C-alpha positions in Angstrom: -29.5 6.5 -35.3 -27.7 3.1 -35.4 -28.1 0.8 -32.7 -27.0 -2.5 -31.3 -28.5 -4.5 -28.7 -27.0 -5.9 -25.6 -27.6 -6.5 -22.3 -27.0 -3.4 -19.7 -24.3 -5.9 -18.3 -22.8 -6.5 -21.9 -22.7 -2.8 -22.6 -21.1 -1.8 -19.4 -18.3 -3.7 -20.0 -17.9 -3.0 -23.9 -17.9 0.8 -22.9 -15.4 0.5 -20.5 -12.9 -1.6 -22.5 -13.0 1.6 -24.7 -12.4 4.4 -22.5 -8.3 5.1 -23.0 -5.7 6.3 -21.0 -3.3 9.1 -22.2 -0.8 6.5 -23.2 -3.6 4.8 -25.4 -4.5 1.7 -23.8 -7.6 1.1 -21.6 -8.0 3.0 -18.6 -9.9 0.1 -16.8 -7.3 -2.7 -17.7 -9.5 -5.9 -15.9 -11.6 -6.8 -13.1 -11.5 -8.9 -10.2 -14.8 -10.9 -9.4 -15.9 -13.2 -7.2 -19.2 -14.4 -8.4 -22.6 -15.2 -6.9 -26.2 -14.9 -7.4 -26.2 -11.0 -7.5 -23.5 -11.1 -10.5 -22.8 -14.3 -11.8 -25.5 -14.5 -14.7 -25.6 -11.0 -15.9 -21.9 -9.6 -15.4 -20.3 -13.0 -15.2 -21.6 -13.9 -18.9 -20.4 -10.2 -20.1 -17.4 -10.4 -18.7 -16.9 -13.8 -20.3 -17.8 -12.7 -23.6 -15.1 -10.0 -23.3 -12.4 -11.9 -21.5 -9.8 -11.5 -24.0 -10.1 -7.6 -24.2 -10.9 -7.1 -20.6 -9.4 -9.8 -18.6 -10.9 -11.0 -15.3 -9.1 -12.6 -12.5 -10.5 -14.4 -9.5 -9.8 -13.3 -6.0 -10.2 -15.3 -2.8 -12.0 -12.7 -0.5 -13.7 -9.5 -1.9 -12.1 -7.2 0.3 -8.2 -8.2 -0.5 -8.9 -8.5 -4.4 -10.4 -5.3 -4.1 -7.0 -3.9 -2.1 -5.3 -5.5 -5.1 -6.7 -3.4 -7.4 -6.2 0.0 -5.0 -2.5 -1.0 -4.8 -2.1 -1.4 -8.8 -3.9 2.1 -9.4 -1.8 3.6 -6.3 1.6 2.2 -8.1 0.7 3.5 -11.7 0.4 7.0 -10.0 -3.4 6.7 -10.7 -2.9 6.6 -14.7 -4.8 3.3 -14.8 -7.5 1.5 -12.3 -9.4 -1.7 -12.1 -13.2 -3.0 -11.8 -14.1 -5.1 -8.7 -17.6 -6.8 -8.6 -19.2 -8.9 -5.8 -22.6 -10.5 -5.3 -25.2 -8.2 -3.2 -24.9 -9.0 0.5 -21.9 -10.5 2.2 -19.2 -9.7 -0.9 -20.4 -6.4 -1.2 -20.0 -5.6 2.5 -16.4 -6.9 2.4 -15.5 -4.8 -0.4 -16.4 -1.6 1.8 -13.3 -1.5 3.9 -11.4 -1.3 0.5 -13.5 1.3 -0.5 -12.6 3.1 2.4 -9.0 2.3 1.4 -9.3 4.2 -2.0 -11.3 6.7 -0.6 -8.7 8.0 2.4 -5.8 7.6 -0.4 -7.4 9.0 -3.2 -7.4 6.2 -5.2 -9.5 5.5 -8.4 -11.4 2.0 -8.5 -14.8 0.9 -10.1 -17.0 -0.9 -7.5 -19.7 -2.8 -8.9 -21.6 -5.0 -6.6 -24.8 -6.7 -7.5 -27.6 -5.3 -6.2 -31.5 -6.2 -5.4 -34.1 -7.0 -7.8 -35.1 -3.3 -9.3 -38.8 -4.8 -9.9 -39.0 -6.2 -6.3 -40.9 -9.2 -7.4 -39.1 -11.6 -5.5 -38.6 -9.3 -2.6 -36.5 -10.1 -0.3 -34.2 -12.0 -2.0 -31.0 -14.5 -0.6 -29.0 -11.8 1.7 -30.9 -8.9 1.2 -30.5 -6.2 4.0 -34.1 -4.9 4.7 -34.3 -1.1 5.8 -37.6 -1.1 7.9 -38.3 2.4 6.8 -37.0 2.9 3.6 -37.7 0.7 0.6 -35.0 1.7 -1.3 -32.0 1.0 0.6 -29.7 -2.4 0.4 -26.3 -3.3 1.5 -24.6 -1.7 -1.1 -25.9 1.9 0.6 -22.9 1.3 2.9 -20.5 2.4 0.2 -21.8 6.0 -0.1 -19.5 7.4 2.6 -16.7 5.6 1.0 -17.3 6.6 -2.8 -16.7 9.7 -4.5 -19.2 8.8 -6.7 -22.2 6.3 -6.0 -25.1 5.4 -8.2 -27.5 2.4 -8.4 -28.3 1.2 -11.8 -32.1 0.2 -11.7 -32.6 0.8 -15.7 -30.2 0.0 -18.3 -30.3 3.1 -20.4 -29.2 4.8 -17.0 -25.3 3.8 -17.6 -25.6 6.1 -20.7 -25.0 8.9 -18.2 -23.7 6.9 -14.9 -20.8 5.4 -16.6 -19.3 8.8 -18.1 -19.8 10.3 -14.4 -17.9 7.4 -13.2 -15.0 7.5 -15.3 -15.0 11.6 -15.1 -14.6 10.9 -11.2 -12.0 8.4 -11.5 -9.9 10.5 -14.0 -10.3 14.0 -12.0 -7.3 14.5 -10.0 -9.5 16.6 -7.6 -12.0 14.4 -7.3 -10.3 11.3 -7.6 -11.1 8.3 -6.0 -13.6 5.1 -5.5 -16.9 4.9 -8.0 -19.5 2.0 -7.0 -22.3 1.5 -9.2 -24.5 -0.9 -7.7 -26.2 -3.0 -10.1 -29.5 -4.3 -9.7 -29.2 -8.2 -10.7 -32.3 -8.2 -12.9 -31.6 -5.0 -14.8 -27.7 -6.5 -15.5 -29.5 -9.0 -18.1 -31.9 -6.6 -19.4 -31.8 -5.6 -23.0 -31.3 -2.2 -24.6 -31.2 -0.8 -28.0 -27.8 1.2 -27.3 -26.5 4.0 -29.8 -23.5 2.5 -31.8 -21.7 5.9 -31.2 -21.8 5.3 -27.3 -19.2 2.7 -27.6 -16.6 4.7 -29.7 -13.3 4.8 -27.8 -12.5 8.2 -25.8 -9.5 9.3 -24.2 -9.5 10.2 -20.6 -6.6 12.9 -19.5 -5.7 13.6 -16.4 -6.6 17.3 -15.8 -3.3 19.3 -14.7 -5.0 22.2 -12.8 -3.6 25.5 -13.3 -3.0 27.9 -10.5 -4.8 31.0 -9.9 -3.1 33.8 -10.2 -3.7 35.8 -7.2 -3.3 32.6 -5.4 0.3 32.2 -6.8 1.1 36.0 -6.3 -0.1 35.9 -2.6 1.6 32.5 -1.8 5.0 33.5 -3.5 4.8 36.5 -1.3 4.8 34.8 1.9 7.6 32.3 0.9 9.8 35.4 -0.3 9.0 36.9 2.9 10.3 33.8 4.9 13.6 32.7 6.7 13.3 29.1 7.1 10.4 27.6 4.8 10.0 24.1 4.6 8.4 21.6 1.8 6.2 18.6 3.3 5.9 16.2 0.1 2.8 14.0 0.2 1.4 11.7 -2.3 0.1 14.0 -4.6 3.4 14.6 -5.6 3.8 10.9 -7.2 0.3 11.4 -8.8 0.9 14.3 -10.3 4.4 12.9 -11.7 6.3 15.8 -10.3 9.2 14.3 -8.4 11.3 16.1 -10.8 9.8 19.4 -10.4 10.3 19.0 -6.7 13.7 18.2 -6.9 14.5 20.8 -9.3 12.6 23.3 -6.9 14.2 22.4 -3.7 17.4 22.5 -5.2 17.0 25.7 -6.7 15.8 27.7 -3.8 17.3 25.7 -1.2 14.4 24.7 0.8 14.4 21.4 2.6 11.6 18.8 1.8 10.5 16.3 4.5 8.2 13.3 3.2 5.0 11.9 4.7 4.4 8.1 4.3 2.7 8.7 0.9 5.5 11.1 -0.3 8.3 9.0 0.7 10.6 8.3 -2.2 9.7 11.4 -3.9 13.3 12.5 -3.5 16.3 10.2 -3.0 17.2 9.8 0.8 20.7 10.7 0.0 19.7 14.0 -1.6 21.0 16.9 0.1 17.6 18.7 0.6 15.5 15.7 1.9 15.6 15.8 5.5 14.0 12.7 5.7 10.5 11.4 7.0 8.4 14.0 9.1 5.7 13.5 12.0 4.9 10.9 14.3 7.0 8.3 12.5 9.6 10.6 11.5 13.3 11.6 11.7 15.0 13.8 14.2 16.4 15.9 11.2 12.8 16.4 9.6 11.2 17.4 12.4 13.6 19.8 13.9 13.5 21.7 10.4 9.7 21.4 10.8 9.6 22.9 14.2 11.3 25.6 13.3 10.0 26.5 10.0 8.2 29.8 9.8 6.6 28.7 6.5 5.1 25.4 5.8 4.7 24.4 2.2 2.3 21.5 1.6 2.6 19.8 -1.8 -0.1 17.3 -2.6 -0.3 16.2 1.3 -3.6 15.7 3.6 -1.5 17.0 6.7 -3.1 13.8 8.3 -2.2 13.7 12.1 0.7 11.5 12.0 2.3 13.9 9.7 1.7 17.0 11.8 2.2 15.5 15.2 -1.5 16.0 16.0 -0.9 19.7 14.8 1.9 19.9 17.5 4.9 19.6 15.3 5.0 23.2 13.4 5.8 25.1 16.4 7.6 28.2 15.5 5.8 31.2 16.6 3.5 32.8 13.9 4.5 30.1 11.4 2.5 30.1 8.3 1.0 27.2 6.4 0.8 26.9 2.4 -0.8 24.0 0.5 -0.5 23.5 -2.6 -2.9 20.8 -3.5 -5.2 19.8 -6.6 -8.2 19.5 -4.4 -9.6 22.5 -2.6 -11.0 20.5 0.2 -7.0 19.9 0.8 -5.6 23.1 0.1 -7.9 25.0 2.6 -7.3 22.6 5.6 -6.0 24.2 9.0 -6.4 27.9 7.5 -3.6 27.0 5.0 -3.2 29.8 2.0 -4.3 27.9 -0.4 -2.4 27.1 -4.1 -5.2 25.2 -5.6 -3.2 23.4 -8.4 -1.4 20.2 -9.8 1.7 19.6 -8.0 3.7 19.8 -11.3 2.4 22.8 -12.6 2.1 24.3 -9.3 5.9 23.8 -8.5 6.9 25.3 -11.9 4.9 28.2 -11.7 5.9 28.8 -8.1 9.6 28.6 -9.4 9.1 31.2 -11.6 7.3 33.6 -9.3 10.5 33.2 -6.8 12.8 33.8 -9.6 16.4 33.2 -8.3 15.5 33.9 -4.4 17.5 31.2 -2.2 17.4 30.4 1.3 20.2 29.3 3.7 20.2 25.5 3.3 20.0 23.3 6.1 22.8 21.5 8.3 24.4 18.9 6.8 24.9 17.8 10.3 21.2 17.3 11.0 21.1 14.1 8.6 24.5 12.7 9.5 23.6 13.1 13.0 20.3 11.1 12.3 21.9 8.2 10.6 24.7 7.8 13.0 21.8 7.5 15.3 19.8 4.8 13.4 22.3 2.9 11.2 23.5 0.8 13.9 19.8 -0.3 14.7 19.7 -1.9 11.6 22.9 -3.2 11.5 23.7 -7.0 11.3 23.5 -7.6 15.3 26.8 -8.9 17.0 24.5 -11.4 19.3 23.4 -14.0 16.6 21.6 -16.0 19.5 19.3 -12.7 20.6 15.7 -12.2 19.3 15.7 -10.2 16.2 14.3 -6.5 16.3 12.2 -5.3 13.7 14.8 -2.8 12.9 17.3 -5.7 12.2 15.0 -7.5 9.5 14.8 -4.0 8.1 18.4 -3.7 7.8 18.5 -7.1 6.2 15.9 -6.5 3.7 17.5 -3.1 2.7 20.9 -4.7 2.3 19.1 -7.6 -0.3 17.1 -4.8 -2.2 18.2 -3.9 -5.6 17.6 -0.3 -7.1 14.6 -2.1 -8.8 12.9 -2.8 -5.6 9.7 -2.2 -4.3 9.1 -2.2 -0.6 5.4 -2.4 0.6 3.4 -2.4 3.8 0.1 -1.0 5.5 -0.2 -1.7 9.1 1.4 -2.4 12.4 4.8 -2.0 13.5 6.7 -1.9 10.2 5.0 1.4 8.6 6.7 3.1 11.3 10.4 1.5 11.0 10.0 1.6 7.2 9.4 5.4 7.4 12.4 6.2 9.6 14.7 3.8 8.4 14.3 2.5 4.8 16.5 4.5 2.0 14.3 4.7 -1.0 16.6 5.0 -4.0 13.5 6.3 -6.5 10.4 7.5 -7.0 7.6 5.1 -6.5 10.0 2.7 -4.6 8.4 2.8 -1.2 4.7 2.0 -1.4 2.8 2.3 2.2 -0.9 2.1 2.3 -1.2 4.6 5.8 -4.1 6.7 5.1 -6.6 4.3 6.1 -3.6 1.8 7.6 -5.7 -1.1 6.8 -4.2 -4.6 8.0 -4.6 -7.2 5.6 -3.8 -4.7 2.4 -0.4 -6.2 2.3 -0.1 -9.3 0.5 -3.2 -8.3 -1.7 -1.4 -4.9 -2.2 2.1 -6.7 -3.1 0.1 -8.8 -6.0 -1.2 -5.8 -7.5 1.9 -3.6 -7.4 3.8 -6.8 -9.1 0.4 -6.6 -11.9 1.1 -2.7 -12.3 5.1 -3.3 -12.6 6.0 -6.9 -13.6 9.5 -5.4 -14.1 10.2 -4.5 -10.2 11.1 -6.6 -7.7 8.3 -6.2 -5.0 9.0 -6.9 -1.1 6.0 -7.0 1.1 6.7 -6.8 4.7 3.8 -7.8 7.5 3.5 -8.7 10.5 1.7 -12.0 12.0 -0.9 -10.0 13.1 -2.0 -8.7 9.4 -1.0 -12.0 7.7 -3.7 -13.9 10.1 -6.1 -11.4 9.1 -5.7 -11.5 5.3 -3.7 -14.0 3.8 -5.7 -15.3 0.9 -4.1 -13.6 -1.6 -0.8 -15.3 -1.3 -2.8 -18.4 -3.1 -3.8 -15.9 -5.8 -0.3 -15.2 -6.8 0.9 -18.6 -6.7 -2.1 -19.4 -9.0 -1.1 -16.2 -11.5 2.8 -17.2 -10.9 3.9 -13.6 -10.1 6.9 -13.4 -7.8 6.3 -11.7 -4.9 8.6 -11.5 -1.7 6.9 -11.8 1.8 8.9 -11.1 4.9 6.7 -11.9 7.9 7.6 -11.0 11.5 6.1 -13.0 13.8 6.1 -11.3 17.2 3.3 -13.1 18.3 0.6 -10.5 18.4 0.0 -7.1 17.9 3.2 -5.8 18.8 2.6 -2.1 17.6 -0.6 -1.5 19.7 1.0 -3.3 22.5 3.4 -0.7 22.7 0.8 2.1 22.1 -1.1 0.6 25.1 1.8 0.6 27.8 3.0 3.8 26.6 -0.5 5.1 27.5 -0.1 3.6 30.8 -2.5 0.7 30.3 -1.4 -2.7 31.2 -0.3 -5.5 28.6 -3.7 -7.0 27.4 -5.6 -8.4 24.6 -2.7 -7.6 22.2 0.1 -10.0 22.3 -1.3 -13.6 22.3 0.1 -14.5 25.9 -2.0 -11.5 27.1 -5.4 -12.8 25.5 -7.9 -15.1 26.9 -7.0 -18.7 25.8 -7.4 -22.1 27.0 -4.4 -23.4 24.7 -1.4 -21.4 24.1 -1.5 -20.3 20.1 1.5 -21.3 17.9 1.3 -21.1 14.0 3.7 -22.3 11.4 3.4 -19.6 8.8 6.2 -21.6 6.7 3.8 -24.3 6.3 0.5 -22.1 6.2 2.1 -20.4 3.4 3.7 -23.7 1.6 0.0 -24.9 1.6 -0.9 -22.0 -0.4 1.3 -22.9 -3.2 4.5 -20.5 -1.9 8.0 -21.4 -1.5 8.5 -20.6 1.9 11.6 -20.8 5.1 12.0 -20.0 8.4 15.1 -18.3 9.5 16.3 -18.1 13.3 18.6 -14.8 12.6 18.7 -11.8 10.7 22.3 -13.8 9.3 20.1 -16.5 8.0 17.4 -13.9 6.6 20.0 -12.1 4.4 21.1 -15.8 3.0 17.1 -16.4 2.3 16.5 -13.5 0.9 19.4 -14.0 -1.6 18.3 -17.4 -2.3 14.8 -16.2 -2.9 16.2 -14.3 -6.1 16.1 -17.6 -8.1 12.3 -18.4 -7.0 9.9 -18.2 -9.5 6.7 -17.5 -8.0 5.8 -16.3 -4.5 8.5 -16.6 -1.7 7.8 -16.2 1.9 10.5 -16.0 4.8 9.6 -16.2 8.3 11.1 -14.6 11.0 10.6 -14.5 15.0 11.2 -11.3 16.4 11.0 -9.3 19.8 7.9 -7.2 20.2 9.4 -4.7 22.2 11.8 -2.7 20.9 11.2 0.1 18.5 13.5 3.0 17.2 13.8 5.2 19.9 15.0 8.0 18.0 13.3 11.1 16.1 9.2 10.7 16.0 6.7 13.6 17.0 3.8 13.3 19.7 0.5 11.7 18.4 -2.7 12.6 20.4 -4.4 9.5 21.9 -6.6 9.8 24.5 -5.7 9.0 27.7 -8.2 8.0 30.6 -8.7 11.3 32.7 -9.4 8.9 35.8 -7.8 5.6 36.5 -6.8 3.7 39.5 -3.3 2.8 37.8 -0.1 5.2 38.5 1.0 4.4 35.1 -2.4 5.9 33.6 -2.2 9.1 35.7 1.5 9.5 34.9 0.8 9.4 31.0 -2.3 11.4 31.4 -0.3 14.1 32.8 2.2 14.3 30.1 -0.9 14.3 27.7 -2.1 17.5 29.3 1.3 19.1 28.8 1.3 17.9 25.2 -2.2 19.1 24.8 -1.0 22.6 26.1 1.8 22.8 23.9 -0.4 21.8 20.8 -2.8 24.7 21.6 0.3 27.1 21.6 1.4 26.0 18.5 -1.8 26.3 16.7 
């Protein structure tokens, strides 16, 4: 057997560099790294040696650089991924939140945090988290519940089995998600005689799970016996590259489609069968169809509570639930009839099983009435002196966006407004991290989208709260010369949660800055802050000025930031479904007592719907 002597870290990165995606290019396209004493000597040296094949980029924060990797993989439909490495203590723990984002959204990322010494000779080392009852525990064990596969590399030769397991997980549609290989820092530097055959290139094909014939027959029979079926399109439609199949299936059988946050843009907004967004942040058109549906066909969706209105939305007596999902875990949720299959082959097979059967198409008035209600909210305001609403900002950005634009967001007010109001024209033109709804994902995520799709115009929309929480990768975008457009809506606090607080009867408290404990009023010049990191930034005073600024920004070669003050109170009053939030059963506030009575009424309706 021919061997080559390499350190464990050198072997890891060399092996990763020859693991190929279906298109013949490396599946792991690069590494994000912030070096510390847990990875700089071993992995840092190894990454330097292979930098022309496996590039390394420097982030500003471990969490946000991992968000960049997540957005990159998400935008590419999980066809490629990135590696992220950190030191052993705070750096590693900073990435745990991002691992949660990847886990909830089923996105492949390879986390390689440094770990303590396998020999334990210098124990305890700098930044080591000690478990008083278990000597095998380190800070990296926090990754276990948010990793689809976890391993600790305490011997070089363990990579011979751990690395293939990691790749299998990241490329398996049913188990796809983050992988953590906690890499003991002394082992990174240890040499081993590796079989040269270990480094032969390998292509990892994304498996297309075929439907079980019995499940297919049963599901087809249920649909054939229905009168008003509806399709709930989730993120799995995008990850299976099944948008054309969904369009053809819906058109052939005249079944309306509603879209989750992850599924939005699966169909163009103006497609006759696209009834719009579903659920808590949904359109009246979509939610009406769902409430009347006797069969609900989920395609690639987790049926999250925002999608289902906390399971109060599907209210038709005796309604049946079908879940076409590549993961059996998701396909069996809430007593659904499972069709465990890839969305593309599942829809194709189901279409053949249904034959020429069609159903009564939805009334066109559902969509026309919806847009008649909400289009005025996004129009240019007649009063230029009024504080703009988030809906008006969405309208301005929509009018400025081109067919090559990708709008993205993650948390706060904007996800709800964008889900309801944004008119997506093509697949993957809407990028929303709403599985974990992680504040701080936005700017880093926009960077990842731009790296994935350099030809696309990436528009990041976020509030002042998310910007304050994580803005440092704007400096990275400037350093890398990547053009992203960032629209910051400054409503001076956490406006979305403030509205929820009021809706549940609570007093305005600790959300808007005016209601937070402070000695000195807080006023932040976001334009100046963005400029200090290298971006071109402007602040506008009206929606009309916003449109002008966005048009002027097209000629800016690097990151471009537009700041606009907005009113924290208004939101789209139309559409939407109930969302279960625990309202206090006992309170001296009449507002809370009233909200509790409404909560109990809704809970009874929820029980009846299930």
